[in-house]
C-alpha positions, 0 to 999 in steps of 0.5 A: 058066732056059730059055724057048721063046717061040712067037710071039716076034716079035709085039708082046707076044712081043718085049717078053717075049723082051727081059725074059727075057733081061734076067733072064738066061734063055736064050730060043729063038724058033722060026720059024713053019715049025718042025715040032712036036713036036720030040722032040730039044729041051727047051723049058723054060718055054713062053710061047705068044704065037701068035695072031690078033687083028685078022684072025681073020675073014679067016683062020679056018684060021690062027686055028684053027692058031694058037689050037688045033692048034699048041698041041695038038702042043706040049702033047702033046710033053711036053718042057716045064717049064711052058706059059703060053697067052695067051688074052683077056678078050674072052671076057667080052664077052657077060656082062651090063653091070656084071658082075664077070668072074672066072676061073670065070665061065660064058662065053656063046658062039654058033657062028652069030656069026662073031666067036665063032670067036675066042672058041671057038678061044681057049676050045678052047685053054684047054680043051687046057691043062686036059686036056693040061697035066698040071698044068704049063699056065697060061692068061693072059686078057689085056685090051687090052695097050698100050705107048708105043713106036712098034711097039706095036699097038692102039687106045690105042697108035694114039691115043698116036702121034696125040698125039705127032705133033700140036703142042701146042694142036693138035686130034686126032680119034679114030675112035671114040666118047667112050662106048666103054670098055676095060680097058688093061694095060701090056705090062711088067705083062703080061710080069711076070705071065707070068713069075710064072705060068710059075714056079708058080701055084695055079690054071690061069686068071688074068686079066691086066688093070688091073681098071678100064674107062677110057672114051674120054671119060676118056682124052681128058680125061687127054690134054688135061690133061697134053699140051696137045692137044685131042681130038674124036671122030668119032661118038657111038655107044654100046655096052653097058658091059663087064664089070669084070675081077677081078684078085683072083686075081693080087693074092692069089697074088703080092701086086701089081696092074697099074698104072692107065692114068693112072699110066703115061700122066700122066708120059709126057704131061707129058714130051711137053708139056714137050718140045713 
């Protein structure tokens, strides 16, 4: 099996490259300066991990290039076996509180809202997969991806680094509110699902999430119970309850569901407590 991982030096891309190679795949990670299309190269199974998450407002031109323009060139090159495009469950942020977000949900976007440049470009990328994918393209809508390794990025990995740096009995303060909630999925579950999607699927779009929104308050309780550290919050702001991401499509097609945060973090935190 041969794969091309575009964005293979990012957080998810690096884990995916290691996973594919452990399975015996040949993997090519192109440089950012790689010209497209490359008519001479068989791309095999393409995993499109390129994208901007935190700094898309500061670099809208790079956001459009990563989420749309480069993708269009790759899709039109037609020298790939399959393509999996990484999108986001952020697209569900505008849904009413308490909604169950399925892959067929109608998604509200407003061009005059600056942050929606992210949503609009991701949706344009998804549309390109439908139009130019020739039945070979799949879309993975990812929730908040985390890992317990030092190089992981995002809110939860930052929290875990604080926990790891603190002594047992010490108090850590999170620059957030106990009322905020997110859906977290472990990076190992993500790469497992991406490989499943690359090798075939009945649908174009798949949610990749745990299917459970974890509040910061519940996360703090988990940390305190199993690590011996105490947790405080910097503010008490509230926000609308996010939609619950449905994982039925993946579960019905491949027969498994991503693990809960509790099942992953409980042994990790317990080991940390024993070692401190």
